[in-house]
C-alpha positions as CSV (number, residue, x, y, z in Angstrom):
1,X,112.3,-37.8,12.9
2,X,114.0,-39.6,10.0
3,X,116.1,-42.6,10.9
4,X,119.9,-42.0,10.5
5,X,120.2,-45.2,8.6
6,X,119.0,-43.4,5.5
7,X,122.2,-41.4,5.5
8,X,124.1,-44.6,4.9
9,X,121.7,-45.9,2.2
10,X,121.8,-43.1,-0.3
11,X,123.3,-44.3,-3.6
12,X,125.0,-40.9,-4.1
13,X,124.9,-37.3,-2.9
14,X,121.3,-36.8,-4.2
15,X,118.5,-37.5,-1.7
16,X,116.0,-37.9,-4.6
17,X,116.1,-38.9,-8.2
18,X,113.5,-38.0,-10.8
19,X,112.1,-39.8,-13.8
20,X,109.6,-39.0,-16.5
21,X,107.1,-41.7,-17.6
22,X,103.7,-42.1,-19.3
23,X,100.9,-42.9,-16.9
24,X,97.2,-43.8,-17.1
25,X,95.0,-41.7,-14.9
26,X,91.5,-43.0,-13.9
27,X,88.9,-41.8,-11.4
28,X,88.0,-44.0,-8.6
29,X,84.7,-42.3,-8.0
30,X,83.3,-41.7,-11.5
31,X,83.0,-43.5,-14.8
32,X,85.1,-40.9,-16.6
33,X,87.3,-42.5,-19.3
34,X,91.0,-43.2,-18.6
35,X,93.4,-40.4,-19.5
36,X,96.9,-40.9,-20.8
37,X,99.3,-38.3,-19.2
38,X,102.9,-37.9,-18.3
39,X,104.3,-37.9,-14.8
40,X,107.5,-36.7,-13.1
41,X,108.1,-39.3,-10.4
42,X,110.3,-38.3,-7.5
43,X,111.9,-41.3,-5.8
44,X,114.2,-41.6,-2.7
45,X,117.7,-42.3,-3.9
46,X,118.0,-45.5,-1.7
47,X,117.7,-49.2,-2.6
48,X,114.3,-50.0,-4.1
49,X,113.9,-46.3,-5.2
50,X,110.5,-45.9,-3.3
51,X,108.3,-43.2,-4.8
52,X,108.1,-40.0,-2.8
53,X,105.7,-38.0,-5.0
54,X,104.2,-37.8,-8.5
55,X,103.3,-34.8,-10.6
56,X,101.2,-35.3,-13.7
57,X,101.1,-33.3,-17.0
58,X,99.1,-33.5,-20.2
59,X,102.2,-33.6,-22.4
60,X,105.8,-34.9,-22.2
61,X,107.1,-31.4,-23.1
62,X,105.3,-30.0,-20.0
63,X,106.8,-32.8,-17.8
64,X,110.3,-32.2,-19.2
65,X,110.0,-28.4,-18.6
66,X,108.9,-29.1,-14.9
67,X,111.7,-31.7,-14.5
68,X,114.3,-29.2,-15.6
69,X,113.0,-26.6,-13.3
70,X,112.9,-28.7,-10.1
71,X,115.8,-31.1,-10.6
72,X,118.3,-28.4,-9.6
73,X,116.5,-28.1,-6.2
74,X,117.4,-31.7,-5.3
75,X,118.6,-31.9,-1.7
76,X,122.0,-33.3,-1.2
77,X,123.3,-35.4,1.7
78,X,126.6,-33.4,1.8
79,X,124.6,-30.2,2.3
80,X,122.8,-31.3,5.4
81,X,119.9,-32.7,3.3
82,X,119.3,-29.3,1.8
83,X,119.4,-28.0,-1.8
84,X,122.4,-26.0,-2.9
85,X,122.2,-22.3,-2.0
86,X,122.2,-20.5,-4.3
87,X,120.4,-22.9,-6.6
88,X,122.6,-23.9,-9.6
89,X,121.6,-23.2,-13.1
90,X,120.5,-26.2,-15.2
91,X,123.9,-26.1,-17.0
92,X,125.8,-26.0,-13.7
93,X,123.7,-28.9,-12.4
94,X,124.3,-30.9,-15.5
95,X,128.1,-30.2,-15.3
96,X,128.0,-31.5,-11.7
97,X,126.2,-34.7,-12.8
98,X,128.8,-35.2,-15.5
99,X,131.7,-34.5,-13.2
100,X,130.4,-36.9,-10.6
101,X,129.4,-39.5,-13.3
102,X,125.8,-39.6,-12.0
103,X,123.1,-41.0,-14.1
104,X,120.1,-38.8,-14.9
105,X,117.5,-39.9,-17.5
106,X,117.3,-36.5,-19.1
107,X,120.6,-34.7,-18.4
108,X,123.2,-37.5,-18.2
109,X,122.0,-40.7,-19.9
110,X,125.5,-41.9,-20.6
111,X,126.5,-42.4,-17.0
112,X,126.2,-45.9,-15.6
113,X,123.1,-46.8,-13.6
114,X,124.1,-48.1,-10.1
115,X,122.7,-51.5,-9.3
116,X,120.2,-51.8,-6.4
117,X,122.6,-53.9,-4.2
């Protein structure tokens, strides 16, 4: 069971935040060369932003497409840690981010980034 303290630590209503970044992939068990790929990193929306999962893609365009598909599914604290039902469209989700002045590296870059305090 998840400690209730997490409910007090979330930086805003989103339980997770996503980011896209270039990554270097290498095999631990073979001598295959390193591969440069793109990743969508899902992080807990708490101080320190600990990583929760990582999905890799061969191109930035594929990563952005995946990002835009899954970001609307982000669970919200105010919804009992569940995603909205029904899921919003990408435009509706973006409008929500703008209305709440929440930073998103793809959909709302102009909002302030909240410090990790």
